[in-house]
All heavy atoms as an XYZ file, in Angstrom:
835
protein
N      80.841    126.156     58.338
C      81.020    127.418     57.657
C      82.459    127.891     57.812
O      83.016    127.903     58.903
C      80.061    128.460     58.246
C      80.118    129.775     57.520
S      78.755    130.829     58.007
C      79.642    132.109     58.840
N      83.067    128.272     56.728
C      84.452    128.734     56.739
C      84.533    130.155     57.280
O      83.663    130.983     57.042
C      85.030    128.679     55.333
N      85.592    130.405     58.011
C      85.790    131.738     58.577
C      86.735    132.523     57.674
O      87.716    131.990     57.174
C      86.405    131.593     59.964
C      86.261    132.827     60.808
C      86.677    132.562     62.238
O      86.195    131.586     62.818
O      87.482    133.346     62.741
N      86.429    133.806     57.475
C      87.289    134.659     56.653
C      88.557    135.015     57.421
O      88.524    135.220     58.625
C      86.560    135.937     56.256
C      85.476    135.690     55.239
O      85.348    134.604     54.709
N      84.685    136.693     54.969
N      89.649    135.126     56.688
C      90.909    135.601     57.254
C      91.052    137.063     56.873
O      90.772    137.459     55.744
C      92.087    134.806     56.668
C      93.414    135.451     56.930
C      94.023    135.350     58.164
C      94.058    136.192     55.942
C      95.244    135.962     58.420
C      95.274    136.808     56.180
C      95.863    136.685     57.428
N      91.479    137.901     57.824
C      91.765    139.291     57.493
C      92.959    139.770     58.294
O      93.232    139.279     59.389
C      90.547    140.181     57.731
O      90.096    140.086     59.058
N      93.677    140.731     57.696
C      94.862    141.301     58.328
C      94.913    142.783     57.975
O      94.522    143.187     56.877
C      96.146    140.558     57.877
C      96.402    140.733     56.389
C      97.351    140.976     58.690
N      95.399    143.572     58.930
C      95.479    145.015     58.729
C      96.643    145.367     57.805
O      97.665    144.684     57.786
C      95.652    145.718     60.074
N      96.468    146.451     57.039
C      97.528    146.978     56.188
C      97.568    148.492     56.350
O      96.613    149.095     56.855
C      97.336    146.611     54.694
C      95.988    147.131     54.166
C      97.490    145.111     54.483
C      95.797    146.951     52.663
N      98.669    149.084     55.914
C      98.758    150.544     55.916
C      99.590    150.994     54.728
O     100.464    150.275     54.244
C      99.362    151.054     57.229
O     100.664    150.546     57.409
N      99.266    152.210     54.271
C      99.982    152.786     53.138
C      99.786    154.288     53.150
O      98.642    154.768     53.175
C      99.459    152.209     51.818
C     100.165    152.724     50.593
C     101.391    152.200     50.214
C      99.602    153.737     49.821
C     102.044    152.667     49.082
C     100.251    154.206     48.688
C     101.471    153.664     48.329
O     102.109    154.141     47.209
N     100.870    155.010     53.176
C     100.815    156.457     53.009
C      99.844    157.147     53.977
O      99.095    158.029     53.584
C     100.440    156.766     51.559
C     101.019    158.061     51.071
O     102.002    158.552     51.602
N     100.404    158.615     50.032
N      99.835    156.700     55.228
C      98.978    157.312     56.235
C      97.567    156.770     56.310
O      96.782    157.204     57.150
N      97.208    155.850     55.459
C      95.877    155.242     55.484
C      95.955    153.830     56.047
O      96.863    153.070     55.707
C      95.280    155.159     54.080
O      94.975    156.431     53.590
N      94.986    153.503     56.881
C      94.869    152.138     57.390
C      93.794    151.411     56.598
O      92.840    152.019     56.119
C      94.486    152.153     58.866
C      95.465    152.792     59.829
C      94.886    152.790     61.242
C      96.788    152.059     59.801
N      93.960    150.105     56.484
C      92.980    149.291     55.788
C      93.192    147.841     56.141
O      93.844    147.514     57.136
N      92.674    146.964     55.316
C      92.844    145.537     55.582
C      92.687    144.732     54.293
O      92.105    145.189     53.309
C      91.863    145.051     56.652
C      90.405    145.278     56.328
C      89.639    144.279     55.737
C      89.783    146.490     56.617
C      88.302    144.485     55.443
C      88.457    146.710     56.333
C      87.714    145.693     55.748
O      86.394    145.899     55.442
N      93.244    143.539     54.338
C      93.073    142.552     53.277
C      92.237    141.444     53.877
O      92.510    140.979     54.992
C      94.428    141.985     52.794
C      94.220    140.849     51.793
C      95.280    143.075     52.181
N      91.200    141.044     53.160
C      90.324    139.994     53.657
C      90.217    138.893     52.617
O      90.115    139.166     51.421
C      88.941    140.576     53.962
C      88.007    139.612     54.649
C      86.806    140.328     55.212
O      86.067    140.948     54.428
O      86.629    140.286     56.434
N      90.236    137.654     53.100
C      90.101    136.500     52.215
C      88.791    135.791     52.517
O      88.553    135.356     53.651
C      91.275    135.538     52.406
C      91.162    134.309     51.523
C      91.364    134.413     50.152
C      90.834    133.073     52.038
C      91.244    133.307     49.325
C      90.724    131.957     51.231
C      90.915    132.073     49.869
O      90.797    130.987     49.053
N      87.947    135.681     51.519
C      86.681    134.954     51.634
C      86.926    133.535     51.126
O      87.070    133.314     49.920
C      85.608    135.654     50.800
C      84.259    134.972     50.871
O      84.181    133.788     51.252
O      83.270    135.644     50.544
N      87.001    132.600     52.059
C      87.342    131.221     51.697
C      86.291    130.575     50.806
O      86.632    129.855     49.871
C      87.552    130.383     52.961
C      88.143    129.025     52.683
C      88.514    128.281     53.947
O      88.585    128.896     55.017
O      88.737    127.063     53.839
N      85.028    130.830     51.084
C      83.955    130.220     50.288
C      84.007    130.675     48.833
O      83.840    129.875     47.911
C      82.599    130.546     50.898
N      84.273    131.952     48.619
C      84.326    132.501     47.258
C      85.727    132.458     46.665
O      85.896    132.732     45.478
C      83.834    133.944     47.268
N      86.733    132.130     47.507
C      88.141    132.150     47.097
C      88.491    133.503     46.481
O      89.040    133.593     45.395
C      88.449    131.004     46.135
C      88.390    129.643     46.800
C      88.732    128.531     45.886
N      90.014    128.788     45.225
C      90.643    127.920     44.493
N      90.143    126.733     44.304
N      91.789    128.218     43.921
N      88.174    134.558     47.235
C      88.364    135.923     46.756
C      89.120    136.747     47.782
O      88.839    136.679     48.965
C      87.001    136.564     46.488
C      87.093    137.946     45.898
C      85.730    138.455     45.500
C      85.883    139.737     44.741
N      85.596    140.911     45.412
N      90.083    137.537     47.281
C      90.842    138.462     48.107
C      90.278    139.856     47.896
O      90.120    140.297     46.757
C      92.349    138.435     47.730
C      93.119    139.461     48.535
C      92.929    137.037     47.925
N      89.978    140.551     48.985
C      89.432    141.896     48.928
C      90.373    142.841     49.672
O      90.740    142.569     50.817
C      88.036    141.923     49.549
C      87.376    143.265     49.419
O      87.533    143.961     48.417
N      86.628    143.646     50.438
N      90.778    143.934     49.033
C      91.637    144.930     49.652
C      90.804    146.174     49.934
O      90.196    146.738     49.031
C      92.829    145.299     48.734
C      93.685    146.378     49.374
C      93.664    144.072     48.402
N      90.777    146.585     51.198
C      90.064    147.788     51.623
C      91.117    148.752     52.153
O      91.779    148.463     53.150
C      89.016    147.472     52.708
C      88.340    148.739     53.186
C      88.000    146.468     52.196
N      91.290    149.876     51.452
C      92.307    150.854     51.830
C      91.882    152.215     51.298
O      91.505    152.336     50.120
C      93.669    150.447     51.240
C      94.883    151.271     51.632
C      95.145    151.209     53.134
C      96.110    150.780     50.875
N      91.926    153.236     52.151
C      91.500    154.570     51.755
C      92.366    155.212     50.688
O      91.902    156.049     49.936
N      93.619    154.827     50.603
C      94.524    155.371     49.598
C      94.366    154.558     48.314
O      94.711    153.371     48.264
C      95.971    155.312     50.097
C      96.934    155.982     49.153
O      97.159    155.437     48.049
O      97.469    157.047     49.518
N      93.814    155.193     47.281
C      93.514    154.498     46.021
C      94.759    153.912     45.371
O      94.733    152.796     44.838
C      92.815    155.460     45.054
C      92.350    154.830     43.765
C      91.264    153.780     43.967
O      90.542    153.819     44.968
O      91.149    152.893     43.103
N      95.870    154.640     45.397
C      97.118    154.153     44.818
C      97.587    152.882     45.527
O      97.924    151.890     44.889
C      98.192    155.244     44.903
C      99.512    154.817     44.297
O      99.512    154.313     43.145
O     100.551    154.988     44.968
N      97.586    152.900     46.838
C      97.998    151.727     47.611
C      97.074    150.550     47.410
O      97.511    149.406     47.302
N      95.761    150.822     47.358
C      94.792    149.743     47.141
C      95.024    149.070     45.805
O      95.069    147.847     45.701
C      93.359    150.283     47.213
C      92.299    149.167     47.108
C      90.902    149.728     46.948
N      90.764    150.540     45.747
C      90.667    150.048     44.508
N      90.713    148.746     44.297
N      90.530    150.855     43.474
N      95.230    149.884     44.766
C      95.450    149.329     43.429
C      96.746    148.526     43.379
O      96.778    147.433     42.801
C      95.471    150.445     42.393
C      95.784    149.954     40.984
C      94.921    150.599     39.966
C      95.202    150.172     38.559
N      95.372    148.777     38.313
N      97.815    149.059     43.984
C      99.088    148.330     44.011
C      98.936    146.981     44.706
O      99.433    145.962     44.221
C     100.164    149.156     44.717
C     100.679    150.310     43.910
C     101.730    151.077     44.693
C     102.296    152.229     43.878
N     103.313    152.981     44.645
N      98.246    146.973     45.846
C      98.050    145.728     46.585
C      97.197    144.746     45.786
O      97.532    143.559     45.694
C      97.412    146.010     47.941
N      96.112    145.227     45.202
C      95.246    144.348     44.409
C      96.000    143.744     43.226
O      95.880    142.536     42.955
C      94.028    145.112     43.898
C      92.991    145.353     44.938
C      91.791    146.119     44.427
O      91.862    146.746     43.334
O      90.768    146.103     45.129
N      96.758    144.566     42.515
C      97.521    144.070     41.368
C      98.527    143.007     41.800
O      98.653    141.960     41.164
C      98.246    145.216     40.656
C      97.301    146.152     39.915
O      96.116    145.799     39.741
O      97.754    147.238     39.520
N      99.239    143.277     42.892
C     100.243    142.329     43.387
C      99.583    141.020     43.821
O     100.064    139.935     43.485
C     101.010    142.946     44.561
C     102.073    142.050     45.109
C     103.300    141.940     44.473
C     101.863    141.319     46.261
C     104.293    141.107     44.972
C     102.838    140.485     46.768
C     104.057    140.381     46.123
N      98.478    141.110     44.540
C      97.823    139.909     45.069
C      97.080    139.107     44.001
O      96.715    137.959     44.235
C      96.871    140.292     46.201
C      97.554    140.861     47.446
C      96.521    141.387     48.424
C      98.453    139.827     48.103
N      96.887    139.680     42.833
C      96.178    138.962     41.770
C      97.103    138.114     40.898
O      96.637    137.350     40.064
C      95.415    139.951     40.879
O      96.323    140.737     40.127
N      98.412    138.232     41.122
C      99.385    137.500     40.298
C      99.910    136.256     41.005
O      99.848    136.142     42.223
C     100.558    138.415     39.967
C     100.160    139.606     39.132
C     101.318    140.515     38.869
C     100.843    141.656     37.975
N     101.449    142.907     38.300
N     100.460    135.343     40.200
C     101.141    134.169     40.738
C     102.555    134.574     41.123
O     103.221    135.291     40.376
C     101.187    133.041     39.688
O      99.846    132.684     39.344
C     101.930    131.832     40.216
N     103.006    134.111     42.294
C     104.341    134.456     42.782
C     105.140    133.198     43.056
O     104.635    132.274     43.699
C     104.244    135.273     44.073
C     103.514    136.552     43.890
N     104.124    137.686     43.409
C     102.209    136.875     44.075
C     103.241    138.648     43.319
N     102.066    138.190     43.706
N     106.367    133.182     42.559
C     107.278    132.079     42.872
C     108.103    132.513     44.089
O     108.806    133.524     44.041
C     108.194    131.754     41.699
C     109.022    130.514     41.945
C     109.823    130.126     40.732
O     110.769    130.821     40.386
N     109.423    129.043     40.089
N     107.985    131.756     45.167
C     108.620    132.104     46.436
C     109.447    130.920     46.915
O     108.989    129.770     46.854
C     107.552    132.485     47.480
C     106.775    133.721     46.991
C     108.186    132.736     48.845
C     105.598    134.114     47.850
N     110.662    131.221     47.381
C     111.519    130.178     47.932
C     111.045    129.823     49.339
O     110.942    130.698     50.208
C     112.974    130.643     47.979
C     113.639    130.848     46.626
C     115.025    131.453     46.798
C     113.730    129.527     45.873
N     110.753    128.562     49.568
C     110.254    128.081     50.853
C     111.360    127.270     51.535
O     111.917    126.352     50.936
C     109.004    127.197     50.640
C     107.914    127.997     49.925
C     108.496    126.639     51.961
C     107.441    129.223     50.678
N     111.695    127.617     52.794
C     112.765    126.912     53.505
C     112.321    125.530     53.982
O     111.136    125.289     54.201
C     113.065    127.826     54.688
C     111.775    128.523     54.941
C     111.123    128.692     53.596
N     113.325    124.665     54.185
C     113.044    123.311     54.669
C     113.952    122.980     55.849
O     113.919    123.664     56.850
C     113.174    122.306     53.523
C     112.152    122.535     52.448
N     110.812    122.265     52.611
C     112.265    123.052     51.204
C     110.147    122.594     51.513
N     111.007    123.071     50.642
N     114.797    121.978     55.707
C     115.580    121.455     56.826
C     116.726    122.351     57.303
O     117.004    122.403     58.480
C     116.144    120.073     56.464
C     115.082    119.030     56.171
C     114.210    118.725     57.373
O     114.745    118.641     58.498
O     112.988    118.599     57.191
N     117.402    123.018     56.397
C     118.559    123.832     56.780
C     118.407    125.236     56.194
O     117.490    125.504     55.414
C     119.879    123.235     56.253
O     119.925    123.392     54.835
C     120.021    121.754     56.617
N     119.338    126.104     56.531
C     119.316    127.468     55.997
C     119.612    127.522     54.504
O     119.407    128.543     53.862
C     120.333    128.339     56.734
C     120.027    128.585     58.206
C     121.166    129.347     58.849
C     118.735    129.368     58.351
N     120.112    126.437     53.960
C     120.447    126.384     52.539
C     119.495    125.498     51.744
O     119.713    125.271     50.552
C     121.885    125.885     52.367
C     122.958    126.737     53.052
C     124.322    126.064     52.928
C     122.988    128.130     52.476
N     118.464    124.980     52.383
C     117.540    124.032     51.770
C     116.212    124.729     51.441
O     115.331    124.839     52.285
C     117.314    122.864     52.735
C     116.426    121.786     52.157
O     116.254    121.741     50.918
O     115.898    120.978     52.941
N     116.097    125.217     50.216
C     114.896    125.913     49.756
C     114.370    125.265     48.483
O     115.137    124.724     47.691
C     115.209    127.378     49.424
C     115.524    128.223     50.610
C     116.816    128.299     51.100
C     114.540    128.959     51.234
C     117.120    129.100     52.180
C     114.816    129.760     52.315
C     116.123    129.823     52.795
N     113.079    125.364     48.285
C     112.495    124.991     47.002
C     111.608    126.140     46.534
O     110.948    126.804     47.341
C     111.634    123.709     47.081
O     110.633    123.871     48.071
C     112.485    122.495     47.389
N     111.599    126.370     45.244
C     110.754    127.408     44.661
C     109.353    126.839     44.467
O     109.186    125.782     43.857
C     111.332    127.875     43.334
N     108.375    127.531     45.022
C     106.990    127.103     44.886
C     106.152    128.280     44.392
O     106.448    129.429     44.698
C     106.448    126.596     46.226
C     107.195    125.365     46.728
C     106.641    124.834     48.040
O     105.442    125.071     48.327
O     107.397    124.189     48.772
N     105.119    127.968     43.625
C     104.224    129.001     43.106
C     103.025    129.176     44.029
O     102.445    128.190     44.501
C     103.741    128.643     41.706
C     104.856    128.705     40.702
O     105.716    129.577     40.777
N     104.859    127.798     39.750
N     102.668    130.440     44.275
C     101.549    130.751     45.154
C     100.619    131.756     44.489
O     101.065    132.744     43.924
C     102.046    131.352     46.475
C     102.804    130.380     47.317
C     104.175    130.271     47.203
C     102.140    129.556     48.211
C     104.882    129.368     47.971
C     102.842    128.646     48.991
C     104.209    128.556     48.875
N      99.334    131.484     44.601
C      98.284    132.417     44.205
C      97.546    132.797     45.480
O      97.056    131.927     46.202
C      97.301    131.777     43.224
C      97.926    131.535     41.881
O      98.486    132.444     41.292
N      97.850    130.303     41.407
N      97.462    134.092     45.757
C      96.849    134.562     46.993
C      95.399    134.097     47.133
O      94.915    133.896     48.243
C      96.931    136.081     47.075
N      94.714    133.908     46.033
C      93.296    133.535     46.105
C      93.059    132.036     46.269
O      91.908    131.619     46.436
C      92.561    134.034     44.862
O      93.096    133.433     43.712
N      94.116    131.223     46.271
C      93.936    129.772     46.417
C      93.403    129.382     47.791
O      92.510    128.542     47.907
C      95.239    129.029     46.146
C      95.553    128.933     44.672
O      94.690    129.288     43.842
O      96.676    128.511     44.338
N      93.979    129.938     48.841
C      93.554    129.648     50.214
C      94.227    130.656     51.149
O      95.115    131.410     50.734
C      93.885    128.201     50.614
C      95.339    127.853     50.405
O      96.230    128.538     50.923
N      95.606    126.811     49.634
N      93.804    130.650     52.402
C      94.316    131.630     53.367
C      95.818    131.457     53.597
O      96.534    132.456     53.755
C      93.559    131.519     54.685
N      96.314    130.253     53.606
C      97.749    130.035     53.831
C      98.582    130.582     52.676
O      99.633    131.169     52.892
C      98.042    128.543     54.069
C      97.506    128.040     55.393
C      97.965    128.865     56.593
O      99.173    129.131     56.727
O      97.100    129.264     57.394
N      98.121    130.404     51.461
C      98.823    130.971     50.304
C      98.806    132.497     50.371
O      99.820    133.145     50.088
C      98.187    130.506     49.002
O      98.394    129.125     48.813
N      97.673    133.061     50.752
C      97.581    134.515     50.894
C      98.595    135.010     51.916
O      99.306    135.988     51.677
C      96.174    134.939     51.305
C      95.996    136.411     51.683
C      96.359    137.329     50.517
C      94.590    136.671     52.184
N      98.693    134.344     53.056
C      99.638    134.754     54.103
C     101.071    134.747     53.588
O     101.847    135.667     53.871
C      99.515    133.846     55.323
C      98.226    134.023     56.076
C      98.116    133.001     57.196
C      96.745    133.020     57.836
N      96.624    131.977     58.877
N     101.434    133.739     52.824
C     102.796    133.657     52.280
C     103.037    134.782     51.282
O     104.067    135.451     51.311
C     103.056    132.272     51.662
C     103.102    131.220     52.786
C     104.355    132.257     50.860
C     103.105    129.791     52.305
N     102.090    135.033     50.400
C     102.238    136.112     49.417
C     102.303    137.471     50.124
O     103.076    138.347     49.724
C     101.095    136.069     48.377
C     101.142    137.284     47.467
C     101.182    134.784     47.548
N     101.532    137.645     51.188
C     101.550    138.914     51.929
C     102.922    139.228     52.524
O     103.240    140.400     52.739
C     100.502    138.896     53.042
C      99.056    139.088     52.605
C      98.107    138.826     53.773
C      98.834    140.466     52.021
N     103.742    138.209     52.754
C     105.085    138.470     53.292
C     105.955    139.216     52.296
O     107.002    139.750     52.666
C     105.803    137.173     53.719
O     106.061    136.357     52.576
C     104.996    136.393     54.752
N     105.544    139.287     51.048
C     106.315    139.973     50.006
C     105.713    141.318     49.599
O     106.266    142.038     48.789
C     106.429    139.093     48.751
C     107.028    137.701     48.953
C     108.325    137.756     49.731
N     109.107    136.542     49.653
C     109.137    135.599     50.580
N     108.413    135.701     51.671
N     109.902    134.527     50.435
N     104.566    141.661     50.163
C     103.831    142.855     49.744
C     104.597    144.146     50.012
O     104.677    145.013     49.141
C     102.469    142.894     50.442
C     101.490    143.961     49.995
C     101.107    143.771     48.530
C     100.234    143.931     50.865
N     105.168    144.296     51.191
C     105.882    145.525     51.549
C     107.032    145.797     50.594
O     107.173    146.893     50.054
C     106.382    145.439     52.994
C     107.350    146.517     53.352
C     108.707    146.385     53.471
C     107.071    147.888     53.615
N     109.283    147.592     53.797
C     108.288    148.542     53.891
C     105.909    148.638     53.642
C     108.370    149.886     54.185
C     106.001    149.985     53.945
C     107.225    150.594     54.214
N     107.871    144.825     50.393
C     109.051    145.019     49.540
C     108.653    145.272     48.090
O     109.282    146.074     47.397
C     109.974    143.807     49.618
C     111.256    143.985     48.876
C     112.206    142.807     49.026
O     111.876    141.832     49.711
O     113.283    142.874     48.427
N     107.593    144.624     47.644
C     107.191    144.737     46.237
C     106.505    146.063     45.911
O     106.795    146.662     44.877
C     106.284    143.571     45.863
N     105.593    146.519     46.774
C     104.796    147.697     46.416
C     104.704    148.752     47.517
O     104.065    149.788     47.323
C     103.374    147.295     45.956
C     103.427    146.421     44.715
C     102.592    146.633     47.066
N     105.298    148.498     48.671
C     105.309    149.498     49.733
C     104.071    149.520     50.614
O     103.916    150.421     51.433
N     103.192    148.534     50.475
C     102.032    148.423     51.360
C     102.452    147.536     52.526
O     102.882    146.404     52.340
C     100.805    147.830     50.631
C      99.653    147.597     51.599
C     100.371    148.746     49.493
N     102.345    148.087     53.740
C     102.806    147.391     54.938
C     101.705    146.508     55.508
O     100.562    146.941     55.653
C     103.234    148.421     55.989
C     103.775    147.808     57.221
N     103.050    147.701     58.365
C     104.980    147.250     57.478
C     103.775    147.111     59.291
N     104.959    146.824     58.777
N     102.049    145.271     55.825
C     101.114    144.364     56.476
C     101.321    144.500     57.981
O     102.401    144.247     58.491
C     101.332    142.900     56.014
C     100.352    141.974     56.723
C     101.176    142.791     54.497
N     100.284    144.946     58.673
C     100.333    145.152     60.121
C      99.817    143.904     60.833
O      98.702    143.876     61.349
C      99.484    146.367     60.515
C     100.005    147.664     59.928
O     101.231    147.822     59.859
O      99.180    148.508     59.535
N     100.656    142.873     60.859
C     100.244    141.568     61.384
C      99.677    141.657     62.801
O      98.769    140.910     63.146
C     101.416    140.598     61.367
C     101.932    140.301     60.002
C     103.043    140.819     59.419
C     101.365    139.430     59.014
N     103.203    140.326     58.142
C     102.186    139.463     57.871
C     100.227    138.618     58.998
C     101.923    138.720     56.732
C      99.967    137.870     57.854
C     100.810    137.936     56.741
N     100.214    142.553     63.621
C      99.788    142.598     65.025
C      98.693    143.627     65.310
O      98.179    143.672     66.411
C     100.989    142.879     65.935
O     101.556    144.134     65.631
N      98.329    144.448     64.354
C      97.279    145.457     64.581
C      95.912    144.773     64.483
O      95.617    144.101     63.495
C      97.373    146.572     63.545
C      96.442    147.746     63.834
C      96.489    148.795     62.743
N      97.817    149.280     62.465
C      98.348    150.392     62.987
N      97.640    151.104     63.832
N      99.561    150.777     62.651
N      95.046    144.955     65.475
C      93.713    144.343     65.419
C      92.897    144.880     64.236
O      92.750    146.087     64.071
C      93.070    144.758     66.746
C      94.213    145.126     67.633
C      95.286    145.666     66.718
N      92.380    143.986     63.430
C      91.630    144.373     62.237
C      90.337    145.101     62.614
O      89.934    146.038     61.931
C      91.343    143.143     61.349
C      90.452    143.504     60.182
C      92.643    142.548     60.852
N      89.702    144.704     63.700
C      88.474    145.383     64.118
C      88.742    146.852     64.416
O      87.922    147.718     64.113
C      87.855    144.682     65.327
C      87.311    143.303     64.996
C      86.368    143.285     63.804
O      85.488    144.167     63.705
O      86.506    142.389     62.950
N      89.902    147.160     64.996
C      90.279    148.548     65.261
C      90.395    149.320     63.943
O      89.912    150.439     63.822
C      91.602    148.613     66.024
C      92.151    150.017     66.142
C      91.689    150.866     67.142
C      93.074    150.488     65.225
C      92.163    152.178     67.234
C      93.558    151.798     65.313
C      93.095    152.627     66.312
O      93.551    153.913     66.390
N      91.025    148.700     62.961
C      91.229    149.353     61.658
C      89.895    149.594     60.964
O      89.693    150.638     60.352
C      92.182    148.505     60.781
C      92.224    149.040     59.367
C      93.553    148.447     61.390
N      88.977    148.666     61.075
C      87.661    148.830     60.443
C      86.913    150.019     61.053
O      86.188    150.720     60.359
C      86.845    147.550     60.562
C      87.381    146.434     59.678
C      86.584    145.159     59.824
C      87.141    144.080     58.927
N      86.394    142.814     59.033
N      87.114    150.254     62.336
C      86.451    151.366     63.014
C      87.226    152.678     62.877
O      86.647    153.762     62.962
C      86.266    151.051     64.501
C      85.309    149.926     64.754
C      85.242    149.525     66.212
O      85.770    150.267     67.070
O      84.659    148.471     66.488
N      88.560    152.609     62.688
C      89.432    153.786     62.639
C      90.374    153.689     61.440
O      91.525    153.319     61.586
C      90.255    153.892     63.927
C      89.384    153.915     65.151
O      88.749    154.900     65.435
N      89.333    152.791     65.848
N      89.915    154.016     60.231
C      90.734    153.826     59.043
C      91.848    154.855     58.850
O      92.451    154.899     57.791
C      89.724    153.887     57.910
C      88.615    154.733     58.435
C      88.571    154.462     59.909
N      92.115    155.678     59.868
C      93.211    156.661     59.777
C      94.002    156.626     61.074
O      93.484    156.270     62.118
C      92.657    158.076     59.553
C      91.815    158.189     58.329
N      92.335    158.180     57.055
C      90.467    158.273     58.179
C      91.352    158.265     56.184
N      90.213    158.322     56.836
N      95.250    157.060     61.004
C      96.081    157.133     62.206
C      95.558    158.203     63.123
O      94.978    159.169     62.760
C      97.549    157.453     61.837
C      98.264    156.273     61.246
C      98.472    156.175     59.888
C      98.752    155.265     62.074
C      99.134    155.099     59.349
C      99.423    154.180     61.541
C      99.613    154.098     60.175
O     100.268    153.022     59.651
């Protein structure tokens, strides 16, 4: 059985999380702020071309990523979420805490 990946997010004083269901290949955004949730969902539903580093600081290739393809693709796309729409990915915040306490 595949395990779901989830990570905490925050936007405009609301805490939430993004969860990836591997079996269904579906990304779910849970966030109390409707504007932030919609921005995150819209961003995560698109294909993104991201430069991926290789051997040196000047060695990059452009690759396309869809957040719903797999958990690793979602993680890469999430690295662009803050700059694109202002939804912060709280990589170190425990998701279980956020599920129990959706506000600061």
